[in-house]
C-alpha positions as CSV (number, residue, x, y, z in Angstrom):
1,M,52.7,-22.5,-33.5
2,L,50.2,-19.7,-32.0
3,H,47.4,-22.3,-32.7
4,V,49.2,-24.6,-30.3
5,R,49.7,-21.5,-27.7
6,V,46.0,-20.3,-28.4
7,F,44.8,-23.9,-27.5
8,A,47.2,-23.9,-24.5
9,V,45.8,-20.9,-23.0
10,L,42.4,-21.9,-23.8
11,L,43.0,-24.9,-22.0
12,S,44.4,-23.3,-19.0
13,W,41.4,-21.2,-19.1
14,I,39.0,-23.9,-19.2
15,F,40.4,-25.7,-16.5
16,V,41.1,-22.3,-13.7
17,V,37.3,-22.4,-14.6
18,F,36.1,-25.8,-13.8
19,A,38.4,-26.1,-11.1
20,T,37.4,-23.0,-9.0
21,N,33.0,-24.3,-10.1
22,A,33.8,-27.3,-8.2
23,I,35.4,-25.6,-5.1
24,E,32.8,-23.0,-4.9
25,D,29.8,-25.3,-5.5
26,D,29.5,-28.7,-3.6
27,S,25.6,-28.9,-5.0
28,K,24.9,-31.9,-7.2
29,R,23.7,-31.4,-10.9
30,L,20.5,-32.7,-11.2
31,L,20.6,-36.0,-13.5
32,F,16.8,-36.0,-15.2
33,N,17.6,-39.7,-15.9
34,D,18.2,-40.9,-11.9
35,P,14.4,-41.5,-10.8
36,Q,14.7,-41.1,-7.2
37,S,16.8,-37.4,-7.4
38,V,14.1,-36.0,-9.8
39,Q,11.1,-38.2,-7.3
40,T,12.9,-36.2,-4.6
41,L,12.9,-32.8,-6.2
42,L,8.9,-33.9,-7.7
43,A,8.5,-34.5,-3.3
44,Q,10.1,-30.9,-2.4
45,Y,7.6,-28.5,-4.9
46,E,4.7,-31.0,-3.9
47,S,5.6,-29.8,-0.6
48,E,5.9,-26.3,-1.1
49,L,2.6,-25.8,-2.8
50,Q,1.0,-27.4,-0.2
51,N,2.3,-25.0,2.0
52,L,1.6,-22.2,-0.2
53,R,-2.0,-23.4,-0.8
54,Q,-2.6,-23.0,3.2
55,R,-1.2,-20.1,3.6
56,V,-3.0,-18.4,0.7
57,D,-6.5,-20.1,2.4
58,V,-5.4,-18.5,5.9
59,L,-5.0,-15.1,4.3
60,E,-8.2,-15.0,2.3
61,K,-9.8,-16.0,5.2
62,D,-8.2,-13.4,7.1
63,N,-8.9,-10.7,4.7
64,Q,-12.5,-11.9,4.8
65,S,-13.0,-11.4,8.6
66,K,-11.7,-7.8,7.8
67,G,-14.2,-6.4,6.3
68,S,-15.1,-2.9,7.6
69,S,-17.0,0.0,6.7
70,T,-16.1,4.1,6.9
71,F,-18.2,6.6,7.8
72,V,-18.1,10.8,9.7
73,R,-19.0,12.2,12.2
74,W,-20.0,15.7,11.8
75,G,-19.6,18.2,14.9
76,K,-17.5,15.3,16.7
77,K,-13.3,14.9,16.9
78,T,-13.9,11.1,18.0
79,C,-15.6,8.1,16.9
80,T,-18.5,6.6,19.1
81,T,-17.1,4.2,22.0
82,D,-18.5,1.3,20.2
83,N,-15.8,-1.6,20.5
84,N,-15.5,-2.1,16.6
85,T,-15.3,1.6,16.0
86,E,-11.6,2.9,15.1
87,L,-10.5,6.6,14.5
88,V,-9.3,7.0,11.1
89,Y,-8.4,10.7,11.4
90,S,-10.0,13.9,12.6
91,G,-9.9,16.9,10.6
92,I,-12.3,19.9,10.4
93,A,-15.4,20.2,7.7
94,G,-14.5,21.8,3.8
95,G,-16.1,22.0,0.7
96,G,-16.6,24.5,-2.3
97,G,-17.4,28.1,-1.8
98,Y,-20.4,29.2,-0.6
99,G,-20.8,31.3,-3.7
100,Y,-18.9,29.9,-6.0
101,A,-20.0,27.4,-9.2
102,G,-17.9,24.0,-9.2
103,S,-16.1,22.7,-6.5
104,G,-18.4,19.6,-6.0
105,V,-21.4,19.6,-3.6
106,D,-20.5,17.1,-0.9
107,S,-19.1,18.3,2.5
108,L,-15.2,17.0,3.2
109,C,-14.0,15.5,6.2
110,L,-10.2,17.8,5.4
111,P,-7.3,16.5,7.6
112,H,-5.2,19.3,9.7
113,N,-1.6,18.3,7.7
114,P,-2.8,17.8,3.8
115,D,-0.4,17.0,1.7
116,T,-0.2,20.0,-0.4
117,S,3.3,19.2,-2.6
118,N,1.1,20.2,-6.1
119,A,-0.6,22.9,-4.7
120,E,2.2,25.8,-5.1
121,S,2.5,24.6,-8.8
122,L,-1.5,24.5,-9.6
123,L,-1.1,28.1,-8.2
124,H,1.2,29.2,-10.8
125,S,0.1,27.0,-13.8
126,T,-2.9,27.7,-16.8
127,A,-5.0,24.6,-15.3
128,R,-5.9,27.3,-12.2
129,S,-9.0,27.9,-13.8
130,E,-10.2,24.6,-14.1
131,A,-9.0,23.6,-10.6
132,G,-11.9,23.5,-7.8
133,L,-11.2,25.2,-4.6
134,L,-11.8,24.2,-1.7
135,Y,-13.1,26.2,2.2
136,G,-13.5,25.3,5.7
137,S,-16.4,25.1,7.1
138,E,-16.8,27.7,10.0
139,Y,-19.6,27.8,12.8
140,Q,-22.4,30.9,12.2
141,M,-23.3,30.8,15.5
142,N,-22.8,30.5,19.4
143,F,-24.3,27.7,21.4
144,N,-23.2,25.8,24.1
145,K,-19.5,25.0,23.9
146,V,-19.0,26.4,20.1
147,Y,-18.4,30.0,18.9
148,Y,-19.1,32.4,16.4
149,D,-16.4,31.3,13.3
150,D,-15.3,27.8,15.3
151,D,-14.0,25.6,12.9
152,V,-16.5,22.4,12.6
153,P,-14.3,19.2,13.5
154,C,-15.0,16.4,12.0
155,A,-14.1,12.5,12.4
156,V,-13.7,9.9,10.3
157,C,-14.3,6.4,11.9
158,R,-13.9,2.6,10.7
159,V,-16.2,-0.1,12.0
160,R,-14.7,-3.4,11.6
161,S,-17.1,-6.4,10.3
162,Q,-18.1,-9.3,12.8
163,F,-18.9,-12.2,10.8
């Protein structure tokens, strides 16, 4: 008797599941033995593949035509007025300390608003002795509109290539 009840409950559950799916799902099942359905689906996939290939070609050409180079203008806040040149950011010149070892030898164009999120943790860590320190550059002369101890401006510029 218990088997009959379990079978009845199971049969009722299966009926509810199939009835719910039939109500919610109006799409047809794909029959692989139906050549027309397979051919239609294959044509849709080929069309989508062709569209994707065309999009990739356009994006590759667009990417190639947008090549660029960057350079730094030391002592200036702006880029040249050339049509293909644009300002990435302006900042102040900086680099390693004048009398200190380490920190590198290259000058850097430092942004006015640097990301200092890791600076506080570095100052209190054991790695502090391994960190290179950066200092801002200043003019050490008076000339025209440049005054003693003024920061040295810089501008990072990008030139878009023309193909």
